[in-house]
N, C-alpha and C positions, 0 to 999 in steps of 0.2 A: 156775416160770418165773424166769429170772435178771433182776434189775433192770437197766435201762439206766443206765449211768453218766452223771451230769450233765456237760454240756459245761463246759469250763474257759476262763478268760480271765486275762490279766494285769491287775493293778490296783495302784494305790498305796494301801497301807493304813497306818493309824496304829498304831504299836506301843508308843508311850510318848514321853516328852519328848525332843525332837530326834531322833526315830526314825521315819522313813517307810521302808517296805520295799516292793519290787515283789514281789507274791505271786501265786500261782495260786489263784483263787477261782472259785466257780460262776458261769457266765454267767447274767445275769438272764433272766427269762421274763415274758411277759404275765401279770399277776395281777389286773388290773381292765380292764373294757371300754374305758376311755378311754386306756389305756397305749399307748406305742410303744417299741420297742427300737431304739436308735440305735447303729450301728457307728461308733465314734469315729475321726476322722481326725487331729484336732489338739486339744490342750488346753494349759493354762498354769497356773502357780501364782499365786495372788492374795496380795497383802500381808496380807489378813485370814486366809489359811490359816496364817500364821506365829503367830497367836494360839494356835492349837492345837498347832503344832509346838514352840513355846517353853515350853509347860507352863502358860500363863496360864489355860487352860480345861480342865485335867485333870479337874476335878470333873464335867464334863458330857461327857466323852469315854469311848469304849469301844474296847478293843483290837480291831483288825480292821476298824474303820470305813473304808470307801473314801472317799478325800479328793476334793476338787475341785468347782468350780461354774462353770468357764469352759471350754466345749468346743463343737466343731462335729462333724458327722458325716453319715452317710447312713442314712436310715430303712431298717431291715431287716425290720421286722414291725410291724403295727398291730393294735390291738384292734378289736372289732366296732363300737364307738361312736366311733371316730376318723373324722371326716368330711373334714378339710381336708388331710390328709397321705396320701401313698401310698408304697409301697415304692420306693426309689430316689431319693426327694427328698433334696436336700441341706438341712440345717437347722442353725440356731444354737440351742443349748439354753440358755434363760435360767435364771439361778440361782434365781429365786423360784418356788416351787410354789404356785399359787393355784387355788381351786375355780372362780372365775368366777361364783359364784351368791350368795355371802353379802352382807351389808350393805356391807362394805368393798370387795369386788370390784366390786359394782355402782357404787361411787363411783370405781372405777379406782385404789384404794389397795391394790394387790395384795399388798404385803409385810405388810399388816395382816390378811390373810385369817383368818377364824375357824375354818376347817374342815380345814386341811391339816397341823396340828402338834399331836400328842397330848401334848406335854410339860406335865405338871402342875407340874414344877419351875419352868418359865418363868412359868406363870400365877401361882404363888405369889410369885415374885420381882417381877413387874411388875403383877400384878393382872389381866392378860389374856395370852392366847397371841398369838404373831405367826405369820406364815406358815411353812411348811416351806421349807427351803433345802437344796439338794444338798450332801452331804459336809461338813456344817458343824455337827457335834456333836449330841448327844442333845437339847440345848435347842432345836434347830430341826427336830426330828422324827426324827433319826437316819437320814435318807435316804442310801443309798449314793451317792457322788459320781460325777463323770464323768472323773476322772483314771484312766481304765480303757479297755479295748478295746471295751467295750459299756456302755450305760447304759439302765436302764429309766426312761422319762420319764412320770410321771403327768400326767393331763389334757393330753395331748400337743398337742391343737389349740391350747391357750392357751400352753403352756410352750415350744413350739418355734416358731421363725420360719423360714419357708421362704426359702431364699437362692439366688440365681443360681449356676450352676456355673462361671461364668467370672470370678468375683470372687476375688482372692487370699485364701488361707486366713488369713493374718495379719490382714487387715482384718476378716474375719468373727469370728475369735476375740476380737479387741478389742471387737467389738460385743456379745459375750456378757454382759460385766459392766462393764468399765472405762468404756466410752463411755456406756452408760445411767446408770451411777452418777454420772459427771461431769455429765451432763445433769440428773440429779435434783438435784445440788448447786446448779446454776444455777437450776433451777426453785424450789427451796425458798428460795433467797436472792432470788428475783425479779430476777435480773440482766437489765438491759435497756439500751436505747440511751442512750449518754452517761454511763453509770455509771463510777465509780471503784471498782475491786474489789481486794480483798486475798485471796490464797489462801495459807494456811499448809500447806506440804507440796508438794514437787516430785517425788513419786513418779509412777507411771503415772496414777493418778487425779487428783492435784493438777495435773499438767501438762495433762491432758485438760480439767479444769475451766477452766484458764486459757485454753486455745485456744478452747474452746466459748464462754467469756464474750466473747472478742473477736468470735467469729462472731455472737453475739447483739447486738453493737453496743457493748460496753463501750469507754469512751474510754481508760482506763488500767487495767492489771492489775499489781499488786505480787505478786511471787513470794517467799515467805518460807521459808527452809530453812537448814540448817547444812551441807549437802553442796555443796561448791563445783562439782563436776562437774554435778550436776543444776541448779544455778543457772545454769550456762553454757548448758545446754539451754534453760532458760526464757528466758534473754536472747536466744538465737538465734531464738526465736519472737516476739520483740518485747515480752517482759515486762520489768518493772523489778525486778531482783533485790535482795533484802534478806537478807544473810547474818547469821544469828543470832549467829555467832561474832564478828562485827564490831560488833554492836549488842546489848548486854546486855539491853536492853528494846526489842524491835522495834516495839512499839506507840508508844513515845515517839518513835522515829525517824520512823515513818510520819506521826505528827501534826506533826513538825517540818517536813515537806515538804508535807503535806496538812492544814493546820490545821482545815479543815472536817470532816475525817475520811473514812473509806471509806463509800461508799453501801452496799456489800455486802461482808460478810466471810465467808469460807468456811474451815472447819477441816477439813483433809484429811490430817493427819499422824497421828492416832490416839491412843488412850489410853496408848500406851507412850512418847509424846513428852513427856519431862520435862526442863525446863531448870534448875529450882531444886533446891538441896540439900534443902530442906524436903520437897518432894514425893518426891524420890528416897528419902529416909529413910522417909517414911510408906509408900511402896510396899514398901520392903524389910521393914518391920516388919509389914506386912499390915493396917495400920489404914485403908488405902484401896485400892481396886482400880484406879481410874482416876486420871489427873492432870488438874488444871484449869489448868496453866500456859498452854498455848496458847489455851484458851478464854478465859481472863482477858485475854490480849493482844488477841484478836480483838474482845472486847467493848469494851475501852478504845479501840482504833483506829477503831471504827465510829462514824459520826456519830449524833447524836441522831435518833431516828426511823428509823434504818437497819434493815437486815435481816441476820441471821446464819444460816448453815446449818452443821450438824454432820454431816460425812460420815465422819469417821475412826473409826467403830466403837467407841463407848463402850458398855460393858456393865454396869459395876458402880456404884461410888460414888466421890465425891471430896470433899475438904475445902477450905476457904478459897475456896469459889466466890463470886464477886462479885455476889451477887444484888441488892444495893442499886444498884450501877452499872447493871446490866441493867434494873432496874425504873425507876429515875429517868431514864435516858436514853431511855425509851420505845422500846427496841429489840425487834424481833420475832425470836425465836429458834426455829428449827425443826430437826428432825433426822429420822432414820428410814432404814431400808433402802430401796433403790430400788424404785420402782413399775415394774419392768422392762417388763412387757407393755404398759403405757400408752404407751411411747415408740416403739413400732413400729407401722406400717412407716416412720414419719417418719425415724428415724435411719438405717435401712438405705437409704432413698432418698437421704439426704444423701451417703452413701458411694458408692452406685452412680452417682449423677449427678456425682461428682467434686468435690463442694463441701467435703468433709472426708475426710481420710485418717487413720484412727486407728491405723494399723499402726506409727507411729513408736515406740509403747511397747515394741515388741519389738526389742531390740538384739542378740539371740542366738537361734540355732535349734539344736535338738538332737533326739536320738531319745527317744521316750517311755520306752524301757527305761532311760534314765539319770536318771529322775526323782528317785531318792533323792539322788544327787549334786547335782541341780539345787536341791533344797530347801536343802541345806547351803550351796551357793553363794549362793542368794537371801538366806538368813538372814544370812550373813556379808558381804553387799555385794560379792560377787565374781563376779557375772554379767558377762560381757564386755559393755562398753558401759554398764553401770550400771543397766539397767532390767529388763525382763522377758524370759523365755525362752519361745519357742514350741516346743512338743514335738509331734513327728509320730509317730503309731503306725506299726507295720509296714503296716497297711492304708492309712493316710494316705500313706505313702511310695510305696506301689504305685499310688496314684491320680495321682501327680505326673508 
């Protein structure tokens, strides 16, 4: 008897440094009883995808890995132990794959899940494994991502959020990762009523942190970046822009206008953010993997006894870290990947009720079939409008 050929789908696959290709790959199937297959309608590229695109994580990449961890779609099939979803449901696929049962999941610290990431290399690097993440290297489990026409979603009852069919796609895609990551930053920094907040980075996540900080009652929010266009966007939302190009030491500038210091400082520009020649040289020579330039500035600008959150995806090591200043100022420093599942349905309700619109992060729309060109544009800061692109699959376009 002849074998039945596997169904195919289009997917964005990693083929090397600065090389993403749209390829035909086998369509995923149910492999565990808690799985669901989601027919993707819309997806996007995350700033953290660029860590893999630019070669920073080549050691933990594998040719052919399907990229992506920000997408929405329609449930096409469910496993026998999926209880909360049915075929035809519209869902947001969260980036973090958690078991829901381990010590960390029971504490709602889902990105610290013990059971969904088999990476021994990560355990050796950090002493522990973290959760699995869609399309985000072998270090996070090697799970195929959702920059594809279909995605297999493990533990679908936990990993998918059911969404109304009348909410605009861009709002829901922004809820997959950007908004919960931004909320996570505010939570880690404990942003509250009357706070003076500083956010380093005015990309999609940084701007979202700024807006959500205001929503949580922050009195003032300083937006720190070197991109004039993004700083203008921050200013249009009522933030106080600080252009790094105009202030060689943004911490000193902030302290000159806020002598008390920031109550909460949040780093959302990432490990590739380097201002000093020293760190640029050390990175180039391979004697450090991350840079502490922005972290040092955040620590200096934050008041004694204040809180700092690291959101900008640090992975490796850094030199010249101001541990003395951190310790002596009694600052609380926290970081970590988002506890995505913890923040729903609250964040979805905020959007559905019209209290927050996260879709501002998308300044361009395109067809999913153009994703390779979209990676190039995103990496080279050439996305129209300067922010993120929302990509619609052929199936997604047919639903509009």
